[in-house]
Backbone as CSV, one residue per row, in Angstrom:
resi,resn,N_x,N_y,N_z,CA_x,CA_y,CA_z,C_x,C_y,C_z
1,MET,0.744,-1.170,-0.010,0.021,0.006,0.044,0.895,1.248,0.064
2,PRO,1.880,1.452,0.936,2.681,2.598,0.819,3.335,2.814,-0.431
3,GLN,3.838,1.645,-0.950,4.474,1.697,-2.296,3.609,2.183,-3.391
4,ARG,2.315,1.785,-3.248,1.334,2.068,-4.288,1.113,3.649,-4.117
5,SER,0.961,4.085,-2.840,0.763,5.516,-2.644,1.966,6.251,-3.176
6,HIS,3.093,5.888,-2.850,4.410,6.576,-3.335,4.443,6.611,-4.825
7,GLY,4.001,5.458,-5.392,4.093,5.329,-6.860,3.171,6.336,-7.487
8,GLY,1.893,6.505,-6.760,0.862,7.563,-7.397,1.467,8.897,-7.300
9,LYS,2.071,9.161,-6.204,2.670,10.557,-6.144,3.753,10.754,-7.214
10,HIS,4.501,9.825,-7.272,5.589,9.864,-8.273,4.994,10.071,-9.757
11,ARG,4.076,9.289,-9.967,3.490,9.458,-11.368,2.831,10.831,-11.532
12,GLY,2.180,11.304,-10.476,1.603,12.723,-10.609,2.686,13.755,-10.816
13,HIS,3.749,13.545,-10.091,4.830,14.512,-10.285,5.447,14.499,-11.586
14,ILE,5.586,13.324,-12.132,6.040,13.080,-13.602,5.095,13.905,-14.539
15,GLU,3.808,13.710,-14.340,2.865,14.332,-15.267,2.967,15.801,-15.243
16,LEU,3.182,16.386,-14.006,3.279,17.833,-13.888,4.481,18.309,-14.472
17,GLN,5.517,17.645,-14.339,6.815,18.067,-14.978,6.724,18.033,-16.450
18,GLY,6.055,17.001,-16.979,5.846,16.983,-18.380,4.923,17.966,-18.971
19,ARG,3.984,18.367,-18.198,3.030,19.459,-18.643,3.839,20.844,-18.661
20,GLN,4.639,21.143,-17.645,5.513,22.247,-17.612,6.410,22.389,-18.804
21,LYS,7.006,21.237,-19.027,8.020,21.115,-20.206,7.298,21.437,-21.518
22,SER,6.041,20.890,-21.656,5.232,21.138,-22.893,4.992,22.532,-23.040
23,VAL,4.592,23.173,-22.022,4.292,24.700,-22.099,5.497,25.446,-22.524
24,ARG,6.691,25.183,-21.839,7.851,25.884,-22.218,8.347,25.600,-23.636
25,ALA,8.082,24.384,-24.093,8.514,24.079,-25.448,7.575,24.852,-26.461
26,SER,6.231,24.890,-26.084,5.342,25.677,-27.017,5.795,27.131,-27.076
27,ASP,6.112,27.732,-26.007,6.489,29.166,-25.950,7.724,29.277,-26.883
28,ASP,8.673,28.241,-26.864,9.874,28.469,-27.727,9.560,28.402,-29.114
29,LEU,8.440,27.631,-29.462,8.139,27.321,-30.909,7.101,28.386,-31.284
30,ALA,6.703,29.392,-30.624,5.736,30.388,-31.034,6.228,31.105,-32.247
31,VAL,5.303,31.307,-33.253,5.556,32.043,-34.447,4.488,33.060,-34.601
32,LEU,4.969,34.396,-34.717,4.078,35.436,-34.911,3.593,35.506,-36.420
33,VAL,2.397,35.688,-36.642,1.768,35.734,-38.041,1.634,37.135,-38.516
34,VAL,2.253,37.435,-39.577,2.161,38.705,-40.349,1.011,38.699,-41.277
35,PRO,0.040,39.612,-41.228,-1.119,39.591,-41.979,-0.774,39.587,-43.512
36,GLY,-1.538,38.872,-44.276,-1.344,38.763,-45.743,-1.272,40.088,-46.533
37,LYS,-2.011,41.065,-46.028,-2.067,42.400,-46.729,-0.757,43.056,-46.740
38,ALA,0.201,42.690,-45.808,1.561,43.264,-45.742,2.285,42.957,-47.043
39,LYS,2.020,41.836,-47.668,2.719,41.434,-48.925,2.325,42.392,-49.954
40,GLN,0.986,42.750,-50.026,0.476,43.600,-51.076,1.120,45.037,-50.925
41,TYR,1.236,45.524,-49.684,1.911,46.866,-49.627,3.305,46.823,-49.868
42,ARG,4.051,45.714,-49.604,5.418,45.433,-50.020,5.547,45.508,-51.553
43,ARG,4.677,44.906,-52.266,4.846,44.893,-53.728,4.576,46.396,-54.296
44,ALA,3.647,47.011,-53.708,3.451,48.366,-54.091,4.648,49.259,-53.912
45,LEU,5.308,49.032,-52.828,6.623,49.801,-52.609,7.729,49.358,-53.583
46,TYR,7.862,48.119,-53.850,8.850,47.656,-54.822,8.557,48.207,-56.260
47,PHE,7.256,48.240,-56.654,6.934,48.827,-57.877,7.273,50.280,-57.979
48,PHE,6.992,50.955,-56.904,7.253,52.478,-56.846,8.779,52.692,-56.867
49,ASN,9.546,51.796,-56.170,11.037,51.873,-56.183,11.579,51.802,-57.587
50,PHE,10.989,50.845,-58.416,11.395,50.752,-59.737,11.141,51.972,-60.605
51,ILE,10.042,52.725,-60.367,9.725,53.939,-61.111,10.654,54.994,-60.605
52,LEU,10.824,55.034,-59.238,11.711,56.109,-58.707,13.150,56.043,-59.198
53,THR,13.619,54.846,-59.214,14.983,54.593,-59.528,15.137,54.972,-61.075
54,GLY,14.194,54.524,-61.908,14.248,54.843,-63.314,14.136,56.368,-63.530
55,LEU,13.233,57.010,-62.844,13.134,58.476,-63.041,14.395,59.213,-62.539
56,GLY,15.013,58.694,-61.475,16.250,59.322,-61.005,17.340,59.157,-61.907
57,LEU,17.497,57.928,-62.507,18.578,57.720,-63.508,18.359,58.630,-64.724
58,SER,17.106,58.681,-65.171,16.800,59.510,-66.369,17.139,60.965,-66.025
59,LEU,16.806,61.547,-64.933,17.225,62.941,-64.652,18.686,63.082,-64.635
60,ILE,19.445,62.140,-63.926,20.878,62.232,-63.970,21.516,62.237,-65.394
61,SER,20.943,61.320,-66.244,21.368,61.257,-67.562,21.086,62.519,-68.349
62,MET,19.957,63.104,-68.225,19.620,64.337,-68.855,20.467,65.472,-68.409
63,GLY,20.670,65.471,-67.125,21.592,66.592,-66.593,22.875,66.480,-67.111
64,ILE,23.541,65.355,-67.262,24.791,65.153,-67.796,24.859,65.548,-69.336
65,VAL,23.937,65.160,-70.044,23.954,65.478,-71.446,23.710,66.996,-71.657
66,MET,22.825,67.575,-70.870,22.622,69.081,-70.944,23.852,69.791,-70.628
67,GLN,24.765,69.209,-69.748,25.928,70.010,-69.380,27.076,69.795,-70.472
68,ILE,26.957,68.614,-71.166,27.998,68.403,-72.245,27.515,69.093,-73.475
69,LYS,26.306,69.045,-73.882,25.788,69.691,-75.043,24.777,70.731,-74.736
70,GLU,25.258,71.711,-74.046,24.316,72.730,-73.507,23.592,73.519,-74.564
71,GLU,24.335,73.890,-75.702,23.784,74.727,-76.745,22.832,73.941,-77.608
72,ASP,22.785,72.563,-77.581,21.818,71.834,-78.379,20.553,71.475,-77.700
73,ILE,20.446,71.895,-76.422,19.273,71.633,-75.653,18.460,72.877,-75.471
74,LEU,17.148,72.824,-75.950,16.294,73.988,-75.874,15.669,74.058,-74.553
75,MET,16.442,74.133,-73.425,16.029,74.224,-72.087,16.962,75.225,-71.325
76,PRO,16.407,75.937,-70.367,17.303,76.899,-69.698,18.430,76.042,-68.955
77,SER,19.646,76.720,-68.917,20.868,75.968,-68.309,20.645,75.779,-66.800
78,TRP,19.900,76.618,-66.155,19.698,76.428,-64.713,18.850,75.154,-64.391
79,VAL,18.250,74.579,-65.384,17.469,73.444,-65.064,18.460,72.237,-64.858
80,THR,19.636,72.308,-65.421,20.700,71.210,-65.289,21.107,71.069,-63.814
81,TYR,21.115,72.233,-63.146,21.609,72.229,-61.786,20.631,71.609,-60.780
82,TYR,19.399,71.293,-61.286,18.385,70.716,-60.480,18.198,69.240,-60.875
83,PHE,18.544,68.935,-62.160,18.304,67.548,-62.576,19.091,66.548,-61.850
84,CYS,20.447,66.746,-61.873,21.258,65.757,-61.189,21.054,65.559,-59.653
85,PRO,20.993,66.634,-58.877,20.643,66.473,-57.443,19.296,65.802,-57.222
86,LEU,18.256,66.250,-57.933,16.878,65.650,-57.901,16.959,64.238,-58.249
87,GLY,17.718,63.839,-59.390,17.766,62.461,-59.860,18.459,61.603,-58.711
88,ALA,19.500,62.119,-58.173,20.217,61.332,-57.061,19.282,61.240,-55.891
89,LEU,18.469,62.292,-55.476,17.667,62.115,-54.340,16.522,61.132,-54.700
90,GLN,16.078,61.008,-55.848,15.039,60.035,-56.295,15.547,58.720,-56.130
91,CYS,16.881,58.441,-56.577,17.416,57.096,-56.385,17.655,56.723,-54.955
92,ILE,18.077,57.689,-54.145,18.302,57.397,-52.761,16.996,57.070,-52.094
93,LEU,15.913,57.813,-52.507,14.589,57.631,-51.895,14.132,56.192,-52.280
94,GLY,14.342,55.757,-53.512,13.991,54.399,-53.940,14.699,53.330,-53.112
95,LEU,15.964,53.546,-52.877,16.699,52.571,-52.102,16.257,52.498,-50.673
96,VAL,15.938,53.705,-50.158,15.445,53.669,-48.763,14.130,52.926,-48.639
97,ALA,13.239,53.204,-49.539,11.925,52.537,-49.489,12.197,50.975,-49.708
98,ALA,12.990,50.666,-50.675,13.284,49.174,-50.998,13.823,48.516,-49.678
99,ARG,14.850,49.154,-49.046,15.330,48.537,-47.808,14.245,48.459,-46.724
100,GLY,13.395,49.401,-46.608,12.368,49.450,-45.592,11.341,48.220,-45.934
101,ALA,11.018,48.095,-47.224,10.107,47.166,-47.587,10.649,45.634,-47.449
102,ALA,12.012,45.486,-47.687,12.686,44.216,-47.456,12.664,43.790,-45.982
103,LEU,12.771,44.774,-45.082,12.826,44.405,-43.632,11.515,44.609,-42.969
104,ALA,10.422,44.913,-43.711,9.205,45.091,-43.025,8.636,43.898,-42.402
105,LYS,8.762,42.706,-42.899,8.233,41.512,-42.326,8.860,41.206,-40.928
106,LYS,10.260,41.244,-40.924,10.912,41.061,-39.640,10.730,42.035,-38.621
107,HIS,10.465,43.257,-38.980,10.163,44.344,-37.980,8.717,44.109,-37.461
108,ILE,7.757,43.686,-38.331,6.415,43.475,-37.888,6.407,42.263,-36.885
109,GLU,7.045,41.259,-37.213,7.108,40.107,-36.336,7.662,40.466,-34.934
110,SER,8.691,41.267,-34.940,9.358,41.526,-33.660,8.795,42.818,-32.983
111,GLY,8.018,43.607,-33.686,7.446,44.855,-33.052,8.329,45.999,-33.058
112,ARG,9.485,45.912,-33.804,10.407,47.002,-33.841,9.941,48.081,-34.797
113,LEU,10.483,49.273,-34.613,10.223,50.439,-35.433,11.049,50.141,-36.730
114,ASN,10.447,50.425,-37.849,11.227,50.359,-39.193,11.618,51.867,-39.573
115,TRP,12.891,52.207,-39.282,13.313,53.524,-39.383,13.601,53.806,-40.843
116,TRP,13.752,52.839,-41.636,13.806,53.039,-43.061,12.572,53.566,-43.672
117,LEU,11.447,53.003,-43.282,10.146,53.466,-43.801,9.857,54.867,-43.133
118,TYR,10.167,55.014,-41.918,9.950,56.283,-41.223,10.673,57.443,-42.062
119,LEU,11.922,57.295,-42.346,12.629,58.193,-43.191,11.963,58.479,-44.458
120,PHE,11.597,57.409,-45.122,10.880,57.440,-46.456,9.585,58.296,-46.300
121,LEU,8.777,58.060,-45.173,7.528,58.747,-44.969,7.870,60.249,-44.810
122,ILE,8.953,60.585,-44.045,9.185,61.997,-43.802,9.463,62.765,-45.168
123,ILE,10.361,62.151,-45.921,10.755,62.797,-47.265,9.511,62.864,-48.110
124,MET,8.719,61.723,-48.255,7.622,61.778,-49.146,6.499,62.762,-48.680
125,THR,6.397,62.958,-47.437,5.457,63.952,-46.823,5.848,65.290,-47.225
126,ILE,7.133,65.685,-47.172,7.563,66.896,-47.585,7.398,67.166,-49.100
127,PHE,7.658,66.130,-49.910,7.344,66.179,-51.314,5.876,66.523,-51.602
128,LEU,5.049,65.724,-51.021,3.565,65.832,-51.238,3.117,67.260,-50.796
129,LEU,3.656,67.742,-49.669,3.178,69.102,-49.280,3.594,70.122,-50.262
130,VAL,4.734,70.045,-50.755,5.247,71.067,-51.739,4.414,70.947,-52.954
131,GLU,4.200,69.763,-53.361,3.336,69.530,-54.622,1.928,70.055,-54.437
132,PHE,1.330,69.835,-53.315,-0.008,70.390,-52.958,-0.016,71.981,-53.050
133,VAL,0.999,72.545,-52.460,1.119,74.031,-52.498,1.131,74.569,-53.871
134,PHE,1.865,73.935,-54.838,1.957,74.449,-56.160,0.646,74.080,-56.885
135,VAL,-0.065,72.952,-56.615,-1.337,72.729,-57.192,-2.379,73.660,-56.680
136,PHE,-2.317,74.003,-55.447,-3.287,75.012,-54.918,-3.060,76.310,-55.486
137,MET,-1.891,76.716,-55.679,-1.672,78.051,-56.261,-2.076,78.036,-57.813
138,ALA,-1.937,76.984,-58.397,-2.391,76.894,-59.826,-3.852,76.939,-59.829
139,ILE,-4.569,76.274,-58.993,-5.933,76.325,-58.948,-6.509,77.774,-58.585
140,ILE,-5.838,78.398,-57.717,-6.153,79.811,-57.445,-5.987,80.676,-58.577
141,GLU,-4.868,80.531,-59.270,-4.615,81.357,-60.483,-5.604,81.171,-61.472
142,GLN,-6.037,79.894,-61.811,-6.900,79.600,-62.886,-8.399,79.995,-62.485
143,ALA,-8.760,79.883,-61.241,-10.039,80.244,-60.708,-10.225,81.742,-60.530
144,LYS,-9.206,82.430,-60.495,-9.179,83.945,-60.300,-10.032,84.313,-59.011
145,VAL,-9.594,83.609,-57.895,-10.176,83.779,-56.542,-9.757,85.182,-56.112
146,GLU,-10.737,85.964,-55.670,-10.501,87.247,-55.149,-10.078,87.216,-53.700
147,ASN,-8.775,87.056,-53.454,-8.223,86.973,-52.155,-6.899,87.631,-52.261
148,ALA,-6.715,88.787,-51.545,-5.484,89.618,-51.704,-4.278,88.780,-51.374
149,SER,-4.336,88.030,-50.181,-3.056,87.334,-49.734,-2.675,86.223,-50.670
150,LEU,-3.705,85.374,-51.084,-3.432,84.404,-52.015,-2.882,84.801,-53.309
151,GLU,-3.513,85.943,-53.913,-3.101,86.477,-55.171,-1.691,87.036,-55.170
152,GLU,-1.382,87.668,-53.958,-0.018,88.276,-53.774,1.059,87.202,-53.625
153,GLY,0.732,86.093,-52.918,1.662,84.892,-52.737,1.868,84.255,-54.120
154,GLY,0.808,84.015,-54.767,0.972,83.329,-56.152,1.768,84.250,-57.169
155,ALA,1.350,85.554,-57.193,1.975,86.507,-58.086,3.455,86.658,-57.780
156,THR,3.891,86.527,-56.445,5.232,86.607,-56.130,6.040,85.462,-56.703
157,VAL,5.534,84.253,-56.556,6.246,83.012,-57.012,6.290,82.995,-58.529
158,LEU,5.169,83.371,-59.208,5.278,83.386,-60.650,6.090,84.453,-61.254
159,THR,6.121,85.643,-60.571,7.089,86.676,-61.022,8.419,86.294,-60.826
160,TYR,8.759,85.594,-59.692,10.222,85.218,-59.504,10.611,84.232,-60.624
161,ILE,9.773,83.274,-60.847,10.075,82.248,-61.906,10.157,83.002,-63.330
162,GLU,9.406,83.762,-63.628,9.456,84.487,-64.944,10.608,85.307,-65.020
163,ASP,11.000,86.083,-64.017,12.127,86.933,-64.049,13.459,86.094,-64.123
164,SER,13.456,85.011,-63.462,14.658,84.188,-63.588,14.794,83.506,-65.007
165,PHE,13.653,83.212,-65.587,13.611,82.638,-66.945,14.117,83.654,-67.963
166,VAL,13.619,84.932,-67.745,13.940,85.930,-68.705,15.380,86.311,-68.636
167,GLU,15.927,86.290,-67.445,17.454,86.587,-67.305,18.278,85.389,-67.964
168,GLU,17.707,84.253,-67.903,18.439,83.198,-68.510,18.323,83.381,-70.052
169,LEU,17.229,83.732,-70.594,17.133,84.031,-72.047,18.042,85.156,-72.538
170,LYS,18.231,86.166,-71.678,19.195,87.290,-72.052,20.649,86.705,-72.107
171,ASP,20.951,85.829,-71.268,22.330,85.279,-71.268,22.668,84.311,-72.340
172,ARG,21.558,83.578,-72.757,21.852,82.671,-73.879,21.117,83.100,-75.179
173,GLU,21.975,83.915,-75.924,21.318,84.460,-77.056,21.010,83.455,-78.170
174,GLU,22.002,82.536,-78.444,21.746,81.537,-79.442,20.609,80.662,-79.121
175,PHE,20.534,80.221,-77.845,19.375,79.452,-77.385,18.016,80.110,-77.650
176,TRP,18.007,81.454,-77.222,16.742,82.179,-77.478,16.415,82.432,-78.920
177,TRP,17.389,82.511,-79.705,17.168,82.716,-81.156,16.607,81.451,-81.787
178,GLU,17.161,80.269,-81.292,16.559,78.942,-81.736,15.142,78.771,-81.304
179,TRP,14.914,79.174,-80.017,13.556,79.028,-79.567,12.552,79.778,-80.436
180,GLN,12.863,81.120,-80.660,11.959,81.913,-81.560,11.795,81.374,-82.875
181,LYS,12.786,80.813,-83.356,12.810,80.145,-84.731,11.825,78.865,-84.747
182,THR,12.055,78.085,-83.661,11.301,76.871,-83.570,9.723,77.083,-83.339
183,TRP,9.492,78.095,-82.500,8.021,78.352,-82.163,7.544,79.456,-83.040
184,GLU,8.336,79.972,-83.977,7.891,81.021,-84.880,7.209,82.241,-84.150
185,CYS,7.901,82.694,-83.164,7.462,83.760,-82.265,8.539,84.739,-82.222
186,CYS,8.267,85.900,-81.603,9.226,87.061,-81.427,9.138,87.541,-80.091
187,GLY,10.334,87.683,-79.446,10.401,88.322,-78.042,9.702,87.515,-76.998
188,TRP,9.728,88.068,-75.813,9.049,87.496,-74.696,7.702,88.144,-74.483
189,LYS,7.653,89.456,-74.109,6.473,90.218,-74.014,6.349,91.204,-75.138
190,ASN,7.334,91.829,-75.558,7.417,92.836,-76.531,7.919,92.066,-77.851
191,ASN,7.093,92.190,-78.816,7.548,91.453,-80.134,7.907,92.303,-81.191
192,THR,8.593,93.477,-80.897,9.126,94.416,-81.891,10.567,94.771,-81.515
193,ILE,11.318,94.935,-82.607,12.618,95.455,-82.554,12.509,96.926,-82.277
194,PRO,13.333,97.554,-81.327,14.585,97.030,-80.764,14.469,96.352,-79.367
195,ASP,13.488,95.756,-78.988,13.368,95.098,-77.636,14.590,94.224,-77.466
196,GLU,15.070,94.108,-76.234,16.284,93.220,-75.967,16.065,91.823,-76.282
197,LEU,14.871,91.319,-76.143,14.549,89.893,-76.490,13.937,89.704,-77.773
198,ALA,13.659,90.713,-78.448,13.138,90.637,-79.870,14.143,90.464,-80.910
199,THR,14.827,89.330,-80.905,15.985,89.005,-81.726,15.770,87.794,-82.735
200,GLY,14.607,87.343,-82.866,14.311,86.121,-83.683,14.152,86.420,-85.075
201,LYS,14.138,85.362,-85.868,13.926,85.353,-87.363,12.653,86.085,-87.721
202,PHE,11.673,86.029,-86.937,10.303,86.589,-87.352,10.012,87.923,-86.639
203,CYS,11.147,88.619,-86.233,10.940,89.885,-85.595,11.073,91.058,-86.564
204,THR,10.252,92.026,-86.448,10.310,93.327,-87.196,10.062,94.439,-86.363
205,THR,10.152,95.653,-86.947,9.910,96.861,-86.201,8.434,97.229,-86.073
206,ASP,7.638,96.498,-86.774,6.218,96.834,-86.867,5.444,95.710,-86.231
207,PRO,4.578,95.993,-85.229,3.855,95.001,-84.510,2.900,94.209,-85.492
208,ALA,2.419,94.894,-86.568,1.604,94.196,-87.454,2.143,93.039,-88.211
209,THR,3.488,93.241,-88.536,4.225,92.184,-89.364,5.011,91.240,-88.487
210,SER,5.263,91.613,-87.303,6.094,90.844,-86.347,5.300,89.577,-85.846
211,ALA,6.011,88.534,-85.656,5.315,87.440,-85.052,4.742,87.633,-83.573
212,GLU,3.919,86.779,-83.205,3.322,86.978,-81.826,4.400,86.690,-80.805
213,ASN,4.344,87.401,-79.719,5.329,87.220,-78.653,5.286,85.705,-78.138
214,CYS,6.409,85.307,-77.570,6.613,83.911,-77.299,5.894,83.542,-75.965
215,LYS,5.661,84.552,-75.147,4.978,84.191,-73.857,3.604,83.841,-74.145
216,GLU,2.847,84.545,-75.083,1.488,84.200,-75.379,1.494,82.800,-76.054
217,ASP,2.481,82.504,-76.842,2.456,81.177,-77.541,2.660,80.087,-76.489
218,LEU,3.505,80.329,-75.516,3.787,79.365,-74.430,2.531,79.175,-73.597
219,GLU,1.793,80.231,-73.289,0.595,80.168,-72.496,-0.573,79.483,-73.264
220,ASP,-0.569,79.724,-74.596,-1.586,79.067,-75.411,-1.271,77.531,-75.444
221,TYR,-0.028,77.150,-75.574,0.428,75.775,-75.666,-0.036,75.006,-74.315
222,ILE,0.207,75.699,-73.170,-0.121,75.096,-71.931,-1.568,75.008,-71.734
223,GLY,-2.361,76.098,-72.204,-3.776,75.987,-72.131,-4.406,74.933,-72.977
224,ASN,-3.900,74.623,-74.154,-4.375,73.719,-75.122,-4.086,72.284,-74.576
225,ASN,-3.043,72.134,-73.917,-2.764,70.820,-73.407,-2.896,70.697,-71.802
226,ALA,-3.769,71.492,-71.274,-4.063,71.612,-69.833,-4.619,70.279,-69.347
227,VAL,-5.541,69.641,-70.144,-6.144,68.410,-69.756,-5.187,67.273,-69.625
228,GLY,-4.301,67.230,-70.568,-3.198,66.162,-70.493,-2.340,66.374,-69.275
229,PHE,-1.944,67.579,-68.980,-1.143,67.874,-67.885,-1.775,67.569,-66.590
230,ILE,-3.111,67.942,-66.539,-3.835,67.702,-65.279,-3.949,66.150,-65.001
231,ILE,-4.218,65.326,-66.048,-4.364,63.895,-65.990,-2.986,63.328,-65.432
232,PHE,-1.921,63.652,-66.031,-0.683,63.205,-65.763,-0.210,63.592,-64.318
233,LEU,-0.531,64.796,-63.918,-0.268,65.271,-62.529,-1.121,64.534,-61.608
234,ALA,-2.362,64.273,-61.881,-3.269,63.616,-60.911,-2.854,62.098,-60.765
235,ILE,-2.516,61.496,-61.800,-1.972,60.096,-61.654,-0.783,59.958,-60.902
236,PHE,0.233,60.959,-61.208,1.430,61.101,-60.400,1.305,61.232,-58.959
237,ILE,0.516,62.249,-58.588,0.261,62.522,-57.142,-0.486,61.403,-56.495
238,LEU,-1.552,60.794,-57.105,-2.296,59.734,-56.579,-1.364,58.422,-56.358
239,SER,-0.461,58.185,-57.288,0.567,57.203,-57.144,1.342,57.405,-55.971
240,GLN,1.800,58.581,-55.721,2.692,58.977,-54.606,1.862,58.813,-53.330
241,MET,0.658,59.171,-53.301,-0.192,59.089,-52.093,-0.484,57.656,-51.683
242,PHE,-0.600,56.723,-52.807,-0.778,55.372,-52.562,0.452,54.705,-51.931
243,VAL,1.569,55.063,-52.437,2.801,54.545,-52.016,3.024,55.032,-50.469
244,TRP,2.767,56.352,-50.262,2.936,56.854,-48.989,1.967,56.125,-47.999
245,TYR,0.813,55.764,-48.473,-0.135,55.030,-47.558,0.368,53.591,-47.290
246,SER,1.077,52.975,-48.360,1.574,51.673,-48.184,2.714,51.625,-47.152
247,ALA,3.632,52.611,-47.360,4.699,52.698,-46.442,4.239,52.978,-45.037
248,CYS,3.096,53.746,-44.822,2.627,54.092,-43.473,1.881,52.750,-42.922
249,GLN,1.279,51.986,-43.665,0.770,50.788,-43.294,1.822,49.778,-42.793
250,LEU,2.843,49.634,-43.579,3.983,48.646,-43.266,4.803,49.174,-42.000
251,GLY,4.970,50.434,-42.010,5.837,50.965,-40.940,5.180,51.372,-39.682
252,CYS,3.925,51.636,-39.730,3.156,52.173,-38.516,1.883,51.435,-38.001
253,CYS,1.228,50.832,-39.002,-0.073,50.336,-38.672,-0.240,48.881,-38.536
254,ILE,0.326,48.117,-39.497,0.205,46.642,-39.428,0.982,46.049,-38.225
255,GLN,0.243,45.185,-37.512,0.905,44.526,-36.437,0.694,42.939,-36.514
256,ALA,1.631,42.250,-35.941,1.597,40.803,-36.031,0.418,40.320,-35.201
257,GLN,-0.258,39.225,-35.667,-1.371,38.646,-35.072,-1.002,37.770,-33.887
258,GLU,-1.943,37.248,-33.147,-1.658,36.405,-32.002,-0.761,35.244,-32.529
259,PRO,0.099,34.746,-31.603,1.003,33.665,-31.883,0.305,32.381,-32.112
260,VAL,0.761,31.580,-33.013,0.192,30.192,-33.263,1.315,29.217,-32.878
261,TYR,0.977,28.244,-32.005,1.931,27.291,-31.441,2.074,26.098,-32.253
262,SER,3.424,25.668,-32.470,3.533,24.550,-33.195,3.014,23.238,-32.443
263,SER,2.590,22.272,-33.131,2.021,21.010,-32.541,3.084,20.091,-32.109
264,SER,4.407,20.283,-32.556,5.440,19.317,-32.282,5.945,19.566,-30.904
């Protein structure tokens, strides 16, 4: 009888130890589940990285070509100083997003912050805010909203851009002559000789026989193609917003689900 009682206690003790060991083993084999939607957001980031890198390389290539063959490109020379840095920034931004997307699953499983995606979100937010400001100014300009502060701010920016462009035209006489020849226009605002910018093939001293000024031609061209520009700009901004949302989901919102224990 004592032996039987001792044996019963011993068997109960063995069962308890076995149960504790099983629980510890299950904890060690726990696997955090990453929601399937995370894969979709990662694909969106990879696709955007491809576009960003391609755009960046294109801008860098254009900047180099414009520096080498400056007189053969009908674009202001100051544009070249923006193309290369902007292209490099686009490539870096693509690499940052790609790195963040590649590490997203591990960071979600461990609950750590994905600083690559955080950096990407900060830069993309700045880009989007700047773009929204320019779009808002363009809408105000087209709608002719009667607001002194808005009109003054928009006029200041447009005046600065136009003055910088005119100074560029004055410095590049051959470039400006080719522009007037290609567009069959004369001068910027004043289309009669002897205006400083009225130097093209179709310029005369008589406004009746001189070609239309190039500023009006450029404005007409932009107005006639406004729909195409708006569609392209809308698609571009919407794509950026979708990618920003994808990075925000991967870096900030998606969390691992409850652990699933292995049966072994």
